[in-house]
C-alpha positions in Angstrom: -5.1 238.2 -103.7 -7.9 239.6 -105.8 -5.7 239.6 -108.9 -4.7 235.9 -108.5 -8.3 235.0 -107.8 -9.6 236.7 -111.0 -6.9 236.5 -113.6 -6.6 233.9 -116.4 -10.3 233.3 -116.8 -12.1 233.7 -120.1 -14.3 236.8 -120.6 -17.3 234.5 -121.0 -17.1 233.8 -117.3 -17.8 237.4 -116.4 -20.6 237.7 -119.0 -22.3 234.6 -117.3 -21.5 236.1 -113.9 -23.7 239.2 -114.7 -26.5 237.3 -116.6 -26.8 234.9 -113.6 -26.6 237.9 -111.2 -29.7 239.4 -112.7 -31.5 236.2 -112.9 -30.9 235.5 -109.3 -31.9 239.1 -108.6 -35.2 238.4 -110.1 -35.6 235.0 -108.4 -34.5 236.1 -104.9 -36.4 239.5 -105.1 -39.5 237.6 -105.9 -38.9 234.9 -103.3 -38.2 237.4 -100.5 -41.8 238.8 -101.0 -43.7 235.6 -101.9 -44.6 234.2 -98.4 -45.7 237.4 -96.9 -47.5 238.4 -100.1 -49.5 235.2 -99.8 -50.4 235.9 -96.2 -51.0 239.6 -96.4 -52.4 240.1 -99.9 -53.8 236.7 -100.9 -55.1 236.1 -97.4 -53.8 232.5 -97.1 -53.1 230.9 -93.8 -49.5 230.5 -92.8 -49.7 226.8 -93.2 -51.2 227.1 -96.7 -48.8 229.8 -97.8 -45.9 227.7 -96.4 -46.9 224.6 -98.4 -47.3 226.7 -101.6 -44.0 228.4 -101.0 -42.3 225.0 -100.6 -43.9 223.6 -103.7 -42.9 226.6 -105.8 -39.4 227.0 -104.6 -39.0 223.2 -104.9 -40.4 222.7 -108.4 -38.2 225.5 -109.8 -35.3 223.1 -109.1 -37.1 220.0 -110.4 -37.7 221.4 -113.9 -33.9 221.8 -114.7 -34.1 218.1 -115.3 -36.4 218.7 -118.2 -34.4 221.7 -119.4 -31.1 219.8 -119.1 -32.5 216.9 -121.2 -33.9 219.2 -123.9 -30.5 221.1 -124.0 -28.4 217.9 -124.2 -30.5 216.2 -126.9 -32.3 218.9 -129.0 -31.9 222.6 -128.3 -28.5 223.3 -126.9 -27.8 225.2 -123.7 -27.6 228.6 -125.4 -31.2 228.5 -126.7 -32.5 227.1 -123.5 -31.1 230.1 -121.4 -32.8 232.5 -123.7 -36.2 230.7 -123.5 -35.8 230.7 -119.7 -35.0 234.3 -119.4 -38.0 235.3 -121.5 -40.5 233.1 -119.6 -39.1 234.3 -116.3 -39.7 238.0 -117.3 -43.2 237.1 -118.3 -44.1 235.3 -115.1 -42.7 238.2 -112.8 -44.7 240.8 -114.8 -47.9 238.7 -114.4 -47.3 238.8 -110.7 -46.7 242.6 -110.8 -50.2 243.1 -112.3 -51.7 242.2 -108.9 -54.5 240.2 -110.7 -55.1 237.3 -108.3 -56.3 234.8 -111.0 -52.9 235.2 -112.6 -51.1 234.3 -109.4 -50.7 230.6 -110.0 -50.2 231.0 -113.7 -47.2 233.2 -113.0 -45.8 230.7 -110.6 -46.2 227.9 -113.2 -44.6 230.1 -115.9 -41.6 230.8 -113.6 -41.2 227.1 -112.7 -40.7 226.2 -116.3 -38.6 229.3 -116.8 -36.1 228.2 -114.2 -36.0 224.7 -115.8 -34.7 226.1 -119.1 -32.3 228.6 -117.4 -30.8 227.2 -114.3 -28.8 224.0 -115.2 -27.8 225.2 -118.7 -26.1 228.4 -117.8 -24.1 226.4 -115.2 -23.3 223.9 -117.9 -22.1 226.6 -120.4 -19.6 227.9 -117.8 -18.0 224.4 -117.5 -17.6 224.3 -121.4 -15.5 227.3 -121.2 -12.9 225.4 -119.1 -12.4 222.2 -121.2 -8.8 222.9 -121.6 -8.4 224.4 -118.0 -10.0 221.9 -115.7 -7.8 223.0 -112.9 -9.4 226.3 -112.9 -13.0 225.1 -112.5 -13.3 225.4 -108.8 -12.1 229.0 -108.9 -14.5 229.8 -111.9 -17.5 228.3 -110.2 -16.6 230.2 -107.0 -16.5 233.5 -108.9 -19.8 232.4 -110.7 -21.3 231.8 -107.3 -20.4 235.2 -106.1 -22.5 236.6 -109.1 -25.4 234.5 -107.8 -25.1 236.0 -104.4 -24.5 239.6 -105.6 -28.0 239.4 -107.2 -29.4 237.6 -104.1 -27.9 240.4 -101.9 -29.3 243.3 -103.8 -32.8 241.9 -104.5 -34.4 241.9 -101.1 -33.0 245.3 -100.5 -34.4 246.7 -103.8 -37.6 244.6 -104.1 -38.2 244.6 -100.5 -37.9 248.3 -100.1 -40.3 249.0 -103.1 -42.7 246.5 -101.6 -42.7 248.3 -98.2 -43.0 251.7 -99.8 -45.3 251.2 -102.8 -46.8 247.8 -102.6 -45.9 244.2 -103.5 -46.7 244.8 -107.1 -43.7 247.3 -107.6 -41.3 244.7 -105.8 -42.4 242.0 -108.4 -42.0 244.6 -111.2 -38.5 245.5 -110.2 -37.6 241.8 -110.3 -38.9 241.5 -113.8 -36.9 244.4 -114.9 -33.8 242.8 -113.6 -34.4 239.6 -115.6 -34.9 241.7 -118.7 -31.4 243.3 -118.1 -29.9 240.0 -117.9 -31.4 238.8 -121.1 -30.3 242.0 -122.8 -26.6 241.5 -121.8 -26.8 237.8 -122.8 -28.1 238.5 -126.3 -25.8 241.4 -127.0 -22.6 239.7 -125.9 -23.2 236.0 -126.0 -21.8 235.3 -129.4 -18.7 237.4 -128.8 -17.7 235.9 -125.5 -19.2 232.5 -125.4 -18.1 231.5 -128.9 -19.6 228.0 -129.7 -20.2 226.9 -126.2 -23.6 225.3 -125.8 -24.9 226.0 -129.3 -24.9 222.3 -130.6 -26.4 219.7 -128.3 -23.7 217.5 -126.9 -25.9 214.5 -126.8 -26.7 214.8 -130.5 -22.9 214.9 -131.4 -22.2 211.8 -129.3 -25.1 209.9 -130.5 -24.2 210.6 -134.1 -20.8 209.2 -133.2 -22.3 206.2 -131.6 -20.9 207.2 -128.2 -23.9 207.8 -126.1 -23.4 205.1 -123.5 -21.3 205.4 -120.3 -18.5 203.0 -119.3 -18.1 201.4 -115.7 -15.8 204.3 -114.6 -18.2 206.9 -115.6 -21.0 205.0 -113.8 -19.0 205.0 -110.6 -18.6 208.8 -110.8 -22.3 209.2 -111.3 -23.0 207.0 -108.3 -20.7 209.1 -106.2 -22.5 212.2 -107.4 -25.8 210.8 -106.4 -24.6 209.8 -103.0 -23.5 213.4 -102.3 -26.7 214.7 -103.8 -28.9 212.6 -101.4 -27.1 214.3 -98.4 -27.4 217.8 -100.1 -31.2 217.4 -99.8 -30.7 217.6 -96.0 -28.6 220.7 -96.3 -31.0 222.5 -98.6 -34.0 221.5 -96.4 -32.3 223.6 -93.6 -30.8 226.2 -95.8 -34.0 227.1 -97.5 -35.8 227.9 -94.1 -34.5 231.4 -95.0 -37.6 232.2 -97.0 -40.0 230.4 -94.6 -39.5 229.8 -90.9 -36.5 232.3 -90.6 -38.5 235.0 -92.4 -41.5 234.4 -90.1 -39.2 234.4 -87.1 -37.7 237.8 -88.2 -41.3 239.2 -88.8 -42.8 238.2 -85.5 -40.1 237.3 -83.0 -37.1 239.7 -83.5 -36.7 243.2 -82.3 -36.0 244.9 -85.7 -35.7 248.4 -84.3 -32.2 249.9 -85.0 -31.7 253.5 -84.0 -35.5 254.3 -84.2 -35.9 252.6 -87.6 -37.6 249.2 -88.0 -35.7 246.8 -90.5 -38.1 245.1 -93.0 -38.0 241.3 -92.5 -37.0 240.8 -96.1 -33.6 242.6 -95.4 -32.2 239.6 -93.4 -32.3 237.5 -96.5 -29.5 239.8 -97.9 -27.1 238.7 -95.0 -26.3 235.4 -96.6 -25.4 236.6 -100.1 -23.4 239.5 -98.4 -21.4 237.0 -96.5 -20.9 235.0 -99.7 -19.5 238.0 -101.4 -17.2 238.7 -98.6 -15.9 235.3 -97.7 -16.1 233.3 -101.1 -12.7 234.8 -102.2 -11.2 233.9 -98.7 -12.5 230.4 -98.8 -11.2 229.9 -102.3 -7.8 231.0 -101.2 -7.9 228.8 -98.2 -8.7 225.7 -100.4 -5.8 226.7 -102.6 -3.4 227.3 -99.6 -4.3 223.9 -98.1 -3.9 222.2 -101.5 -0.3 223.5 -101.7 0.3 221.8 -98.2 -1.5 218.6 -99.4 -4.1 219.2 -96.7 -7.2 220.3 -98.6 -10.3 218.4 -97.6 -11.9 216.3 -100.4 -15.1 217.3 -101.8 -17.0 214.6 -99.7 -15.2 215.9 -96.5 -16.4 219.4 -97.4 -19.9 218.2 -97.8 -19.7 216.6 -94.5 -18.3 219.6 -92.8 -21.1 221.7 -94.3 -23.8 219.6 -92.5 -21.9 219.9 -89.1 -22.0 223.7 -89.5 -25.7 223.6 -90.4 -26.3 221.7 -87.3 -24.4 224.2 -85.3 -26.5 227.0 -86.9 -29.8 225.5 -85.9 -28.5 224.8 -82.4 -28.0 228.5 -82.2 -31.6 229.1 -83.5 -33.0 226.6 -81.1 -31.7 228.8 -78.3 -33.1 232.0 -79.9 -36.4 230.2 -80.4 -36.6 229.2 -76.8 -35.8 232.8 -75.8 -38.5 234.3 -78.1 -41.4 232.6 -76.1 -41.1 235.4 -73.5 -39.6 238.4 -75.5 -38.5 239.6 -78.9 -34.8 238.6 -79.4 -32.0 240.6 -80.8 -31.2 240.7 -84.5 -27.7 239.5 -83.7 -29.1 236.0 -83.4 -30.0 236.0 -87.0 -26.8 237.9 -87.9 -24.8 235.1 -86.3 -26.9 232.3 -87.7 -26.8 233.5 -91.3 -23.0 233.7 -91.0 -22.6 230.1 -89.9 -25.0 229.0 -92.7 -23.0 230.9 -95.3 -19.8 229.1 -94.4 -21.6 225.8 -94.6 -23.0 226.8 -98.0 -19.6 227.6 -99.3 -18.4 224.1 -98.4 -21.1 222.6 -100.5 -22.9 224.6 -103.2 -20.1 225.8 -105.4 -18.2 222.6 -104.7 -21.2 220.6 -106.0 -21.5 222.6 -109.2 -17.8 222.2 -109.9 -17.9 218.5 -109.1 -20.9 217.8 -111.5 -18.9 219.7 -114.2 -15.8 217.6 -113.6 -17.4 214.2 -113.2 -20.5 214.1 -115.5 -20.1 212.6 -119.0 -20.2 215.4 -121.7 -23.3 213.9 -123.3 -25.3 214.1 -120.0 -23.6 217.2 -118.5 -26.9 219.4 -118.5 -29.0 216.5 -117.4 -26.7 215.7 -114.4 -26.6 219.4 -113.6 -30.4 219.2 -113.5 -30.1 216.3 -111.1 -27.9 218.4 -108.9 -30.7 221.1 -108.7 -33.1 218.3 -107.9 -31.6 218.3 -104.5 -32.8 221.9 -104.1 -36.2 220.8 -105.4 -36.5 218.2 -102.5 -34.9 220.6 -100.0 -37.3 223.4 -100.9 -40.2 221.1 -100.7 -39.4 219.8 -97.3 -38.4 223.4 -96.1 -41.8 224.7 -97.2 -43.7 221.8 -95.5 -41.6 222.3 -92.3 -41.9 226.1 -92.4 -45.7 225.6 -92.6 -45.5 224.0 -89.1 -44.3 227.4 -87.7 -47.6 228.1 -85.9 -48.4 224.6 -84.7 -45.0 223.8 -83.1 -42.7 225.7 -80.7 -39.9 227.6 -82.3 -37.3 225.8 -80.3 -38.7 222.4 -81.5 -38.7 223.3 -85.1 -35.0 224.6 -85.0 -33.7 221.8 -82.8 -35.2 219.1 -85.1 -33.3 220.7 -88.0 -30.1 220.7 -85.9 -30.4 217.0 -85.0 -31.2 216.1 -88.7 -28.0 217.9 -89.8 -25.7 216.3 -87.2 -27.1 212.8 -87.8 -26.7 213.2 -91.6 -23.1 214.5 -91.2 -22.2 211.3 -89.2 -23.7 209.0 -91.7 -22.1 210.7 -94.7 -18.8 210.5 -92.8 -19.0 206.7 -93.1 -19.2 207.0 -96.9 -16.2 209.5 -97.3 -13.3 207.0 -97.8 -15.3 205.2 -100.6 -16.3 208.4 -102.3 -12.7 209.7 -102.1 -11.5 206.7 -104.0 -14.1 207.2 -106.8 -13.7 211.0 -107.1 -9.9 210.9 -107.0 -9.8 208.7 -110.0 -10.9 211.6 -112.3 
């Protein structure tokens, strides 16, 4: 199974796998610490910390619009990735100094860093498969495993250093991770990525007088935006991992296992661990169903992901109700993160692949940035909702998210037939 899953891919995929792995190591390592750092070291209230967390984790997914535009028209994707990696390292090392006046400067630096990096590395990957479009879903699933390998390791490494030696050492280790990714990218990029992403695609099409989009391309972009709109709901729920679910783990879960207390940061490694374990299985499942002509469409997968997210927060609502009288078992979070992971596998890698397939070449990075805009809005709403953790009952917080997911899945289901007709034209 592993051989069939990994073979026949260009070596550039595996370079991008590891570069993205280290970038996500740095991002999720910092993110795992950020909320509690603001509460315990910066002495912010939970509501203020939650709002800042939401603004930060939201805006890192807004700036890819700017980075995508600059890459498509002026700089090229390759140069933008380098700029992003350098700025990300700088921001993390500023946090590691522990100098409080640098805190917001560091956050702004990392917001712009992500804008240059995030959409462009995903676009470069799609460029490697111009002649192998049938392999794109599998390629983005492998790439997504790299994202989650970094996300799995980072709370364990950065969280452990933060607990033992202080938050600054956690941030420092995240910065080192980004430098390792940058080093790999600069050493092997020319060899394995060839010309992909060097010349801005928008500049080439503009020179050829072919910058406009036709009606068919407009309909594909319309379909992408419909799916993106519902993805906002998904990410609003999914990004509770760094806010309300972390607070729940800190204050409402019995984290003692065999006499040792599990740091609350560790629970954020459950999702990427599940991704690493189950992404190949999900990819094989889609392939098997395709051979039987029973594979769900992309729109149907999105709908199913929202149903699963509703189920996850229904479980959390029960855990929240129980936590009013006692600390609950870690197994509640173990189960919820598993359900959320299967939901994620039905949406996130599918969305990346779909943008790569449907977006006009001259606007690929810009539309990839639009895809990450859904994470911007989701993180923004997630931080706002997480900031309500003290003022509302835990059951109410989680039950509201469950209802939101179920209602959204029902509405999206109405659009599925129309979306299938548009997407299947490709």
